[in-house]
ROPAMAR-169583 format. One line per field, with one value per residue (C-alpha): residue number from 0; x negated, y negated, z. Coordinates in Angstrom, 1 decimal. Each point is the difference from the previous one (the first is absolute). Example, Ala and Ser with C-alpha at 12.3 -4.5 7.8 and 13.67 -1.06 7.14 Angstrom:
num: c(0  1)
px: c(-12.3  -1.4)
py: c(4.5  -3.4)
pz: c(7.8  -0.7)
END
This chain:
num: c(0  1  2  3  4  5  6  7  8  9  10  11  12  13  14  15  16  17  18  19  20  21  22  23  24  25  26  27  28  29  30  31  32  33  34  35  36  37  38  39  40  41  42  43  44  45  46  47  48  49  50  51  52  53  54  55  56  57  58  59  60  61  62  63  64  65  66  67  68  69  70  71  72  73  74  75  76  77  78  79  80  81  82  83  84  85  86  87  88  89  90  91  92  93  94  95  96  97  98  99  100  101  102  103  104  105  106  107  108  109  110  111  112  113  114  115  116  117  118  119  120  121  122  123  124  125  126  127  128  129  130  131  132  133  134  135  136  137  138  139  140  141  142  143  144  145  146  147  148  149  150  151  152  153  154  155  156  157  158  159  160  161  162  163  164  165  166  167  168  169  170  171  172  173  174  175  176  177  178  179  180  181  182  183  184  185  186  187  188  189  190  191  192  193  194  195  196  197  198  199  200  201  202  203  204  205  206  207  208  209  210  211  212  213  214  215  216  217  218  219  220  221  222  223  224  225  226  227  228  229  230  231  232  233  234  235  236  237  238  239  240  241  242  243  244  245  246  247  248  249  250  251  252  253  254  255  256  257  258  259  260  261  262  263  264  265  266  267  268  269  270  271  272  273  274  275  276  277  278  279  280  281  282  283  284  285  286  287  288  289  290  291  292  293  294  295  296  297  298  299  300  301  302  303  304  305  306  307  308  309  310  311  312  313  314  315  316  317  318  319  320  321  322  323  324  325  326  327  328  329  330  331  332  333  334  335  336  337  338  339  340  341  342  343  344  345  346  347  348  349  350  351  352  353  354  355  356  357  358  359  360  361  362  363  364  365  366  367  368  369  370  371  372  373  374  375  376  377  378  379  380  381  382  383  384  385  386  387  388  389  390  391  392  393  394  395  396  397  398  399  400  401  402  403  404  405  406  407  408  409  410  411  412  413  414  415  416  417  418  419  420  421  422  423  424  425  426  427  428  429  430  431  432  433  434  435  436  437  438  439  440  441  442  443  444  445  446  447  448  449  450  451  452  453  454  455  456  457  458  459  460  461  462  463  464  465  466  467  468  469  470  471  472  473  474  475  476  477  478  479  480  481  482  483  484  485  486  487  488  489  490  491  492  493  494  495  496  497  498  499  500  501  502  503  504  505  506  507  508  509  510  511  512  513  514  515  516  517  518  519  520  521  522  523  524  525  526  527  528  529  530  531  532  533  534  535  536  537  538  539  540  541  542  543  544  545  546  547  548  549  550  551  552  553  554  555  556  557  558  559  560  561  562  563  564  565  566  567  568  569  570  571  572  573  574  575  576  577  578  579  580  581  582  583  584  585  586  587  588  589  590  591  592  593  594  595  596  597  598  599  600  601  602  603  604  605  606  607  608  609  610  611  612  613  614  615  616  617  618  619  620  621  622  623  624  625  626  627  628  629  630  631  632  633  634  635  636  637  638  639  640  641  642  643  644  645  646  647  648  649  650  651  652  653  654  655  656  657  658  659  660  661  662  663  664  665  666  667  668  669  670  671  672  673  674  675  676  677  678  679  680  681  682  683  684  685  686  687  688  689  690  691  692  693  694  695  696  697  698  699  700  701)
px: c(0.0  -1.5  -0.4  2.7  2.5  -0.9  0.5  3.4  1.1  -0.9  1.9  3.0  -0.1  -0.2  2.7  2.5  -1.0  1.0  3.3  0.7  -1.0  2.5  2.8  1.9  1.0  -0.1  3.2  -1.6  -3.3  1.0  1.1  -3.4  -1.8  1.9  -0.8  -3.7  -0.6  2.0  -1.9  -3.2  1.5  1.6  -3.3  -1.8  2.6  1.4  3.5  1.3  2.2  1.3  3.5  0.8  3.1  0.2  2.4  -0.7  3.0  -0.3  -0.3  -3.4  0.7  0.2  -2.0  -1.1  -2.0  -0.1  -0.3  -2.2  2.6  2.8  -1.3  1.2  -1.9  -3.1  0.1  -3.2  1.5  3.1  2.2  3.8  0.5  -3.3  -0.9  -0.6  -2.1  1.4  -2.4  1.0  -2.0  0.0  -2.1  -1.7  -1.2  -2.3  0.6  -3.5  -3.5  -1.7  -0.5  2.7  0.2  2.9  0.4  1.4  3.1  0.4  -0.4  2.5  2.5  -0.2  0.5  2.9  1.7  -0.5  1.4  3.0  0.7  -0.3  2.3  2.6  -0.3  1.4  3.2  2.9  1.6  -3.2  -0.5  3.5  -0.4  -2.6  0.5  -0.5  -2.6  -2.1  -3.3  0.2  3.4  -1.3  -3.0  2.2  2.3  -2.9  -1.3  3.4  0.4  -3.4  -0.1  1.0  -3.2  -2.4  -2.3  -2.8  -0.1  -3.0  0.2  -2.4  -0.9  -1.8  -1.6  -2.7  -1.0  -2.8  1.2  -1.4  -3.1  1.8  2.6  -1.3  3.1  3.6  0.9  2.5  3.4  3.5  3.3  3.2  -1.9  -2.3  -3.7  -1.2  -3.5  -1.2  -2.4  -1.4  -1.6  -1.7  -2.4  -3.0  1.4  1.1  -3.5  -1.5  2.1  -0.8  -3.7  -0.2  -1.6  2.4  3.0  0.8  -0.5  -2.5  1.7  -1.7  1.0  -1.5  1.3  -0.6  1.3  3.0  1.4  -1.1  -2.4  -3.5  0.0  -1.9  -2.3  -2.7  -2.6  0.4  -2.7  -3.6  -0.6  -1.7  2.8  1.9  2.8  0.0  2.8  1.7  2.5  2.4  2.9  2.7  2.8  3.3  1.3  -3.0  0.3  3.7  -1.0  -2.7  2.4  2.6  -2.6  -1.4  2.8  -0.7  -3.3  -1.3  0.6  -2.3  1.8  0.2  1.8  2.4  0.9  0.4  2.3  2.1  0.7  0.6  1.4  1.4  -1.1  -1.5  2.4  -2.9  -1.7  3.2  0.8  -3.4  0.1  3.4  -0.2  -3.7  -2.0  -2.9  -0.5  -0.2  -3.8  -0.1  2.8  -0.7  -2.8  -0.7  -1.0  -3.0  -1.1  -2.7  -1.4  -2.6  -1.4  0.1  -0.9  -1.0  -1.1  -1.1  2.3  -0.3  2.4  -1.8  -0.1  2.8  1.1  1.1  0.2  0.8  0.0  2.3  1.4  1.7  2.0  -0.7  1.7  2.7  2.4  3.0  -1.4  -0.5  3.5  1.6  -1.8  0.9  3.7  -0.1  -1.5  2.7  2.7  -1.3  -1.5  -2.7  -3.4  -2.2  -0.8  -0.5  -3.6  -1.1  -3.3  -1.7  -3.0  -1.4  -2.5  -1.9  -0.4  -2.4  2.2  -1.9  0.9  3.6  1.7  -1.6  -0.1  3.3  2.2  -2.2  0.2  3.7  0.3  -2.1  1.6  3.4  -1.2  1.4  3.4  2.8  -1.0  0.0  -2.6  2.7  -0.4  -3.6  0.9  -1.5  -3.4  1.1  -2.1  3.1  -0.9  -3.6  1.2  2.5  -2.7  -2.4  2.7  0.7  -3.7  -0.5  3.1  0.6  3.6  1.0  0.1  3.5  1.5  -1.4  -3.2  -3.4  -1.1  0.2  0.2  0.1  2.3  -1.7  1.0  -0.9  -0.7  -0.7  1.3  -2.5  -1.8  1.0  -1.4  -3.0  -0.9  -0.4  -1.7  -3.5  0.7  -1.1  2.7  -0.5  0.0  3.2  1.7  -1.0  1.4  3.3  0.3  -0.5  2.2  2.6  1.5  3.5  -1.4  -1.1  2.0  -0.5  0.9  3.4  0.8  -0.9  2.3  2.8  -0.3  0.0  2.6  2.5  0.2  0.9  3.1  -1.6  0.3  1.7  -3.2  -1.5  2.6  -1.1  -3.3  -3.5  -1.2  3.0  0.0  -3.8  0.5  2.6  -2.1  -3.0  1.8  1.0  -3.3  -2.2  2.1  -0.2  -3.7  -0.5  1.8  -1.7  -1.9  -0.5  3.6  -1.5  -1.7  -0.4  3.5  1.3  -2.0  1.5  3.5  -0.9  -0.9  3.1  2.2  -1.8  0.8  3.7  0.1  -1.6  2.4  3.0  -1.2  0.0  3.4  2.0  -0.3  1.3  3.2  3.1  1.1  -3.5  -0.5  -3.4  -1.1  2.8  -1.4  -2.2  -2.2  3.0  1.5  -3.3  -0.4  3.5  0.1  -3.1  1.4  3.2  -2.0  -2.1  3.2  1.5  -3.0  0.2  3.7  -0.6  -2.8  -2.4  -3.0  -1.0  -2.8  -2.6  -2.8  1.8  0.1  -3.7  -0.9  2.0  -0.9  3.4  3.7  2.0  3.4  2.1  -1.7  0.5  3.6  0.3  -1.4  2.7  2.7  -1.2  -0.3  3.6  1.2  -2.1  1.0  3.6  -1.1  -2.8  2.0  2.9  -1.4  1.8  2.0  -2.0  -2.5  0.3  -3.6  -0.9  -3.7  0.6  2.6  -2.6  -2.3  2.6  0.3  3.7  -0.6  -2.2  2.6  2.6  -2.4  -0.6  3.7  0.3  1.0  -1.7  0.3  -3.6  -1.1  -0.9  -3.3  -1.3  1.3  -1.9  -3.3  0.3  -2.0  0.7  -1.3  -2.0  -1.9  -0.6  -1.3  -2.4  -1.5  -0.4  -1.5  -2.6  -1.0  -0.2  -2.4  -2.2  0.1  -1.2  -3.0  -0.6  0.2  -2.6  -2.4  0.4  -0.6  -3.2  -1.2  0.6  -1.8  -3.0  -0.3  -0.1  -3.1  -1.4  -1.3  3.5  1.4  -2.7  1.1  3.7  -0.9  -1.8  2.9  2.5  -2.1  -0.5  3.7  1.3  2.0  1.0  1.0  -2.6  1.0  -0.4  -3.4  -1.2  0.9  -1.8  -3.1  0.2  0.0  -2.9  -2.1  0.1  -1.7  -0.7  3.8  2.7  3.5  2.8  3.0  2.1  -2.7  -0.2  3.7  -0.2  -2.8  1.9  3.2  -2.1  -1.7  3.4  1.3  -3.2  0.1  3.2  -1.6  -3.0  -2.6  -3.0  -0.5  2.2  0.2  0.6  2.3  -0.3)
py: c(0.0  -3.4  -2.9  -2.0  2.9  0.6  -3.6  -0.1  3.2  -1.5  -3.2  2.1  1.9  -3.2  -1.6  2.9  0.4  -3.6  0.7  3.0  -1.8  -2.8  2.5  1.2  3.2  1.6  -1.6  -3.5  0.8  -1.7  -3.1  -0.2  0.7  -2.8  -2.5  0.9  0.1  -3.1  -2.0  0.6  -1.3  -3.0  -1.0  0.6  -2.2  2.7  -1.1  -2.5  2.3  3.6  0.9  3.6  1.2  3.7  1.9  3.7  2.2  3.7  0.6  -1.7  -1.6  -3.5  -1.8  -3.4  -0.7  -3.8  -3.2  -3.2  -2.3  -2.1  -1.1  -3.6  -0.3  1.4  -2.3  -2.1  -3.0  0.0  -1.1  0.6  1.1  1.3  3.6  2.6  3.1  3.1  2.3  3.6  2.5  3.8  2.3  3.3  1.2  2.9  1.1  1.3  -1.3  1.9  -1.7  0.7  -1.1  -2.0  1.3  -2.0  2.2  -0.9  -3.7  0.0  1.9  -2.6  -2.9  1.7  0.5  -3.7  -1.1  2.2  -1.7  -3.4  1.2  1.2  -3.2  -2.0  2.1  -1.4  3.4  1.6  -2.9  0.3  3.7  -0.6  -1.0  -3.8  0.4  2.5  -1.7  1.3  -1.7  -3.2  -0.1  0.9  -2.9  -2.4  1.2  -0.4  -3.5  -1.2  1.9  -2.8  -1.9  2.9  0.1  2.2  3.2  1.3  3.7  1.1  3.6  0.3  3.3  1.5  2.4  -0.8  -0.8  2.4  -1.2  1.0  -2.8  -3.3  -2.0  -0.4  -2.5  -2.7  0.6  -1.5  0.6  -1.6  -2.8  -0.6  0.7  2.8  0.4  3.0  0.1  3.1  -0.5  3.2  0.9  -1.1  -3.5  -0.4  1.0  -2.6  -2.7  1.2  -0.1  -3.1  -2.8  -2.5  2.1  0.6  2.5  -1.5  -2.4  0.0  -2.2  0.6  -2.9  1.8  3.5  -1.3  -2.0  -3.3  -2.7  -0.5  -3.2  -3.1  -1.1  -2.3  0.9  -2.9  1.1  1.1  3.6  0.6  -1.5  2.3  -0.1  -0.8  -2.3  -0.1  -2.5  2.1  -0.6  2.7  0.4  -0.2  3.1  2.0  -1.1  1.1  3.4  0.5  -0.8  2.3  2.8  -0.6  -1.9  -1.2  1.8  -2.9  -2.4  -0.3  1.0  -3.6  -1.0  2.9  -1.1  -3.6  1.0  2.2  -3.2  -2.3  2.0  -2.8  -1.1  -3.5  -2.1  -1.9  3.1  1.5  -3.2  -0.1  3.6  -0.3  -3.5  -0.9  3.2  -1.5  -2.5  2.7  0.0  -3.8  -0.2  3.1  0.2  3.6  2.9  1.1  3.7  2.3  3.2  2.5  0.7  -1.9  1.2  -2.7  -0.3  -2.8  -0.7  -2.6  -2.3  0.4  2.2  2.5  2.1  3.5  1.9  -0.8  2.2  -0.6  -3.3  -1.9  -3.2  -2.0  -3.2  -0.5  2.9  -2.3  -0.9  3.7  0.9  -2.8  1.0  3.7  -1.1  -1.8  3.0  2.3  -2.4  0.2  -3.5  -0.7  -0.2  -0.1  -3.7  0.3  0.0  0.0  -1.2  2.3  -0.4  3.5  0.9  3.3  1.4  2.8  3.0  0.3  -3.6  -0.1  0.8  -3.1  -2.4  0.6  -1.1  -3.1  -1.0  0.5  -2.2  -2.8  0.2  -0.6  -2.6  -2.9  1.6  0.1  3.4  0.5  1.9  2.7  0.8  1.0  1.9  3.2  -1.6  -1.7  0.2  1.5  3.3  0.0  -0.6  2.9  2.2  -0.9  0.8  3.4  1.0  -1.2  0.7  3.5  1.2  1.6  3.8  1.5  1.7  3.5  -0.8  -1.4  -1.1  -3.7  -1.1  -3.2  -1.3  -0.7  -3.2  0.0  -3.6  1.3  3.2  2.8  -1.1  3.0  2.5  -2.3  0.2  3.7  0.1  0.8  1.8  3.5  2.5  -0.5  -3.8  0.2  2.2  -2.5  -2.9  1.7  0.8  -3.7  -1.3  2.7  -0.3  -0.6  -3.2  -1.7  -3.0  -2.7  -3.7  0.6  2.5  -2.7  -2.5  2.6  0.9  -3.7  -1.5  2.7  -1.6  -3.4  -1.6  0.5  3.8  0.2  -1.0  3.4  1.6  -2.1  1.9  -0.1  -3.0  -2.3  0.8  -0.6  -3.4  -1.1  1.4  -1.9  -3.3  0.5  1.3  -2.5  -2.9  1.4  0.6  -3.7  -1.1  2.3  3.1  1.1  1.4  2.8  1.7  3.4  0.0  -0.9  3.0  2.3  -1.2  0.8  3.6  0.3  -1.1  2.4  2.8  -1.0  -0.2  3.4  1.6  -1.6  1.5  3.4  -0.4  -1.4  3.3  2.0  -1.9  2.0  -2.5  -0.1  1.6  0.5  -3.1  -1.9  -3.5  1.0  -3.1  -2.3  1.8  -0.2  -3.8  -1.0  2.4  -1.7  -3.4  0.7  1.1  -3.2  -2.1  1.7  -1.0  -3.6  -0.2  1.2  -2.5  2.8  1.6  3.5  1.1  0.6  0.3  3.0  1.7  -0.8  1.5  3.2  0.1  1.5  -0.7  1.4  1.6  -3.1  -1.9  2.9  0.2  -3.8  0.6  2.6  -2.2  -3.0  2.2  1.3  -3.6  -1.2  2.9  -1.1  -3.6  1.1  2.5  -2.3  -3.1  -3.3  -1.7  -0.8  2.9  3.5  1.4  1.1  -0.6  -3.6  -0.6  0.9  -2.8  -2.8  -2.3  0.7  3.6  -0.9  -2.5  2.9  2.2  -2.8  -0.4  3.6  0.2  3.0  1.3  0.9  2.7  -1.2  2.0  -2.0  -3.3  0.5  0.3  -3.5  -2.8  -3.7  -2.9  -1.2  3.3  0.0  -3.6  0.8  2.9  -2.1  -2.9  2.2  1.6  -3.4  -1.2  3.1  -0.6  -3.6  1.3  2.7  -2.6  -2.1  2.9  1.1  -3.6  -0.3  3.3  -1.2  -3.4  1.7  2.6  -2.7  -1.4  -3.6  -0.3  0.5  -2.6  -2.5  0.3  -0.4  -3.1  -1.6  0.8  -1.6  -3.2  0.1  0.6  -2.2  2.9  1.0  -2.0  -1.2  2.8  2.6  -1.4  0.0  3.7  0.9  -1.9  1.9  3.3  -1.2  -0.5  3.7  1.6  -3.1  -0.6  2.6  -1.2  0.9  2.1  -3.2  -1.7  3.2  0.0  -3.6  1.0  3.0  -2.1  -2.5  2.6  1.6  -3.4  -0.9  3.3  -1.1  -3.3  1.5  0.1  2.2  1.3  2.9  1.4  3.7  1.0  3.8)
pz: c(0.0  -1.0  2.5  -1.8  0.2  3.6  0.8  -1.8  1.8  3.3  -0.8  -1.0  3.2  2.1  -2.0  0.4  3.6  0.6  -1.8  2.2  3.2  -0.9  -0.9  3.0  -1.8  -3.4  -1.2  0.1  -1.6  -3.3  1.9  1.6  -3.2  -1.8  2.7  0.2  -3.7  -0.8  2.7  -1.9  -3.2  1.5  1.6  -3.4  -1.7  -2.3  1.1  2.5  2.1  0.0  1.2  0.9  -1.8  -0.5  -2.2  -0.7  -0.8  0.3  -3.8  -0.1  -3.4  1.3  2.6  1.4  3.2  0.1  -1.8  0.0  1.6  -1.5  -3.4  0.7  3.3  -1.6  -3.0  0.4  -1.7  2.2  -2.9  0.3  -3.6  -1.3  -1.0  2.7  0.6  1.6  1.8  0.9  2.0  0.0  2.2  -0.6  3.4  0.5  3.6  0.6  0.4  -2.9  -3.4  -2.5  -3.6  -1.5  -3.5  -3.0  0.3  3.6  -0.8  -2.9  2.2  2.8  -2.4  -1.8  3.4  0.8  -3.4  0.4  3.3  -1.8  -2.7  2.5  2.0  -2.9  -0.2  2.2  0.3  1.4  2.5  1.2  0.6  2.7  3.7  0.3  2.8  -2.0  -0.8  -3.6  -0.4  1.5  -2.4  -3.0  0.9  0.2  -3.4  -1.6  1.4  -1.2  -3.3  -2.3  1.0  0.2  -3.0  1.3  2.0  1.9  1.1  2.7  0.8  3.4  0.8  2.2  -2.8  -2.5  -3.5  -2.6  -1.8  -3.3  0.6  -1.4  0.9  -1.1  -2.8  0.7  -1.3  0.0  1.8  -1.1  -1.7  3.0  0.0  2.3  1.4  2.0  2.8  1.8  3.3  0.9  2.8  -2.0  -0.7  3.6  1.2  -2.3  1.6  3.5  -0.4  -2.2  1.9  -1.6  1.0  -3.7  -2.7  -2.5  -2.3  -3.4  -2.9  -3.5  -2.1  -3.3  0.7  2.1  -2.9  1.3  -1.4  1.5  2.1  -1.2  2.9  1.1  2.7  2.4  2.5  -0.6  -1.0  3.4  2.1  2.4  -0.6  -3.7  -1.2  -3.4  -1.4  -2.1  -2.4  0.4  -2.5  1.9  -1.9  1.1  3.6  0.0  -1.5  2.6  2.8  -1.7  0.3  3.5  1.7  3.6  0.0  -2.0  2.9  2.9  3.2  1.3  -3.2  0.3  3.5  -1.2  -2.8  2.4  2.0  -3.1  -2.9  -2.2  -3.5  -0.1  -2.1  -1.6  -1.2  -1.3  -1.9  -1.7  -0.9  -1.6  -1.6  -0.5  0.1  -2.0  2.9  2.7  0.0  0.5  2.6  2.2  2.6  -1.1  2.1  2.1  -0.1  1.1  -1.6  1.1  -3.4  -3.3  -3.5  -2.6  -3.6  -2.2  -3.0  -2.8  1.9  3.4  3.1  0.4  3.0  -1.1  3.3  3.6  3.1  3.0  -1.3  2.9  -0.4  3.2  -1.0  -2.6  0.9  -0.7  -3.4  -0.8  1.2  -2.0  -3.2  0.6  0.5  -3.3  -1.7  1.4  -1.1  -3.6  -0.2  -2.6  1.8  -3.1  0.6  3.8  1.3  3.7  1.4  2.4  2.4  0.3  2.8  -0.4  3.5  1.1  1.0  3.3  0.9  -1.4  3.3  1.5  -3.0  -1.8  2.9  0.5  -3.7  0.3  3.0  -1.3  -3.5  1.7  2.5  -2.1  -0.4  2.5  1.4  3.7  2.0  0.4  -3.7  0.8  3.1  -1.4  1.0  3.2  3.2  1.7  -1.7  1.2  3.6  -0.3  -1.4  2.8  2.6  -1.6  0.0  3.6  2.1  1.3  0.2  3.3  0.0  -0.4  3.0  0.3  -1.9  1.0  -3.5  -0.9  -3.7  -2.0  -2.7  -3.3  -1.8  -3.7  -0.9  -3.5  -1.6  0.2  3.2  1.9  -2.6  -0.7  3.7  -0.3  -3.4  1.2  3.2  0.9  0.8  3.7  -0.3  -2.1  2.7  2.6  -2.1  -0.6  3.7  0.8  -2.9  -0.8  -3.5  1.5  1.6  -3.2  -1.3  -2.6  -0.5  -1.6  2.8  2.6  -1.7  0.0  3.7  1.1  -2.3  0.9  3.5  -1.3  -1.4  -3.5  0.3  -3.4  -1.7  0.9  -2.2  -2.9  -0.4  1.2  -2.1  0.6  3.7  0.2  -1.7  2.5  2.9  -1.2  0.2  3.6  1.3  -2.0  1.4  3.5  -0.3  -1.0  3.2  2.4  -1.1  3.7  -0.1  -2.1  2.9  1.5  1.4  -3.5  -1.4  2.6  -0.9  -3.7  0.9  2.2  -2.9  -2.3  2.5  0.0  -3.8  -0.4  2.5  -1.7  -3.3  1.6  1.7  -3.0  -2.1  3.0  0.2  -1.0  -2.7  -1.7  -3.5  -1.6  -2.0  1.8  0.8  2.8  -0.2  0.0  3.0  1.9  -0.5  0.9  3.0  1.4  -0.9  2.0  3.1  -0.2  -0.4  3.1  2.1  -1.3  0.8  3.5  0.5  0.6  -1.7  -0.8  2.3  -2.7  2.6  1.5  -3.4  -0.6  3.3  -0.7  -3.7  -0.7  0.6  2.9  -0.4  0.8  -2.8  -2.4  0.9  -0.6  -3.5  -0.7  1.3  -2.1  -3.1  0.4  0.2  -3.0  -2.3  -0.9  -0.6  -2.3  -2.0  -0.6  -1.8  0.4  -2.7  -3.1  0.6  -1.3  0.4  3.5  -0.4  -1.3  2.7  2.7  -1.3  0.5  3.0  -0.1  0.8  2.9  1.3  -0.1  2.0  2.5  0.6  1.3  3.6  1.7  3.5  0.7  2.5  3.5  0.0  -3.0  1.3  3.3  -2.0  -1.5  1.5  0.7  -2.2  2.9  0.3  -3.7  0.0  2.9  -1.9  -3.1  1.9  1.7  -3.3  -1.7  2.7  -0.6  -3.8  0.4  1.9  -2.7  -2.8  1.8  0.5  -3.7  -1.2  2.1  -1.4  -3.6  0.7  1.6  -2.7  -2.7  1.5  0.5  -3.6  -1.3  2.3  -0.9  -3.6  0.9  2.1  -2.9  -2.4  2.4  -0.1  -3.8  -0.7  2.9  1.3  3.6  3.0  2.6  2.3  -2.8  -1.1  3.6  0.5  -3.2  1.1  3.3  -2.0  -2.1  3.1  1.0  1.9  2.1  0.2  -0.2  -1.0  2.4  -1.0  -0.4  -2.1  -2.1  -0.6  -1.2  -2.4  -1.4  -0.5  -1.9  -2.2  -0.9  -1.1  -1.9  -1.9  -1.7  -0.9  -1.9  2.7  -1.2  3.5  1.0  3.6  0.3  2.8  -0.5)
END
């Protein structure tokens, strides 16, 4: 067995082991598989969201497992009458850990089943034959409602098998006058995404073989510069075709989060595209992009770019979306050209440089810091807590563990990459797989306890964008609120979320594939609302100390779930689709209005606001001391020569207050003088401000 095959088999074993760990019993394996697999693809930008909607009749001739959200909500341009794309998902699950091959016949069979479902969904008599609450009926109704605007269909096959090497792909086709494209995500592609440093499967564009035109370019930097910068002219039609092929994966994550929060077409851009396309180049600011590799050639008319690897648009997502919308609407783009500043970034530095280029490129636009929350210091603090703070041992055990926060996808596996077997065993004992969580998970756990709980049901990216606004704003006011007590609350909320995910499928009314995630979110929301109405707080510290829920809390989850179920399954007027109903504030208001008689045992566990404030206040004081210590360590580590340079720069540029300059001069005098924690915090705050203003000196806080 080759090293690559061994590595793939090991990844397959770990992936399916995670699926089984998450599944409470065999009946729910496919639910868990769908969630785990689609999480990877949402993070990688393959699609924006994935909704579980299973329909599998006994005859096996027809099947669907999910869809990529309401086509209207996922339309990047946000237009009310433009063309839409429908994404449907089917699974092919191998319930074992050995490598299995997906043959061409298997692939074709899966896609035929999915197309049969689509064909049936468009027949009124077939839809009326299904139970209203059946997920298959709900999805069929959504498809029929949106069908007149749907112009493109994307069919996804997700499998933990390995696609046969004899299968080169599957050509695009048509269905009822709509274009159909097929995408197979097998174990090998999933593994490539998992181990890719940029969280993406390599994105390679060959302008000549992909039916595009090589790009006219001018090298704007020196050949030796790092990064090299090109000024490029991009035909609007080709930009639209590139986006049509790669979708959201073309957009750097910050831009995707930004567009989630603001998905409307700029009227000026739209007017120019429709009425004065030949002036688009002159009127529009263009786009900024990065790539990891560039292929060029010299032609009679100058320098041409013919290949690009891992192209990422870091500024100009709205321009790209507007051009793509015009393309989908059949507008003539032959006279549209877009200017592009292209930075070629070393793959080893892309994780650090690309987000910075994105932030600075957008600094003159109305983009809040929340839009760049993926790189916010909040995450580093959560990461530091997770590596340092030991969780108490559960009752009956003596072994303490830690919870692993993945600030970037793949950190958990990367940490084990070069470990010996004994070292890996020790690592897994300290950080069990079941105690790993990522940024979007964190956002989900926390927002579920707020009055914005319905955002969690709108998908990982939309929820993360809303969460980012709140936390970034709070961080600016007082970052000390994000302290050890806050971290322990996060873990307690994760424990509650995980337990609720286990309880929901055990309820008598639950059916496989039957809106588990929506039930979970609204159930937790109802419990949080109950505590607020009572003027109390859940004792998260009690849950942290136990590292599990007691029976009164589990019973409260069951009671809340029973109350939520009829509200969720009977959409309010104007809504027919249950998944879409769960995303609405109206649904949440209906849940909030439920009057529940809660068990006395659970009520007795709630704590008063005064007790909660006391705990928070003590931890805030501790965090202030920690911030001061960390600031002093960073200032000392930079050294006196660094601070002498900063001091001179402040004078030359007339920057900094008298107090700030004095603190920097104090640091420049080390080791004769050593700045205090307070002085160090002034210096760190100054450097963070100056970094945004183009100061050549950067202070590392890691």
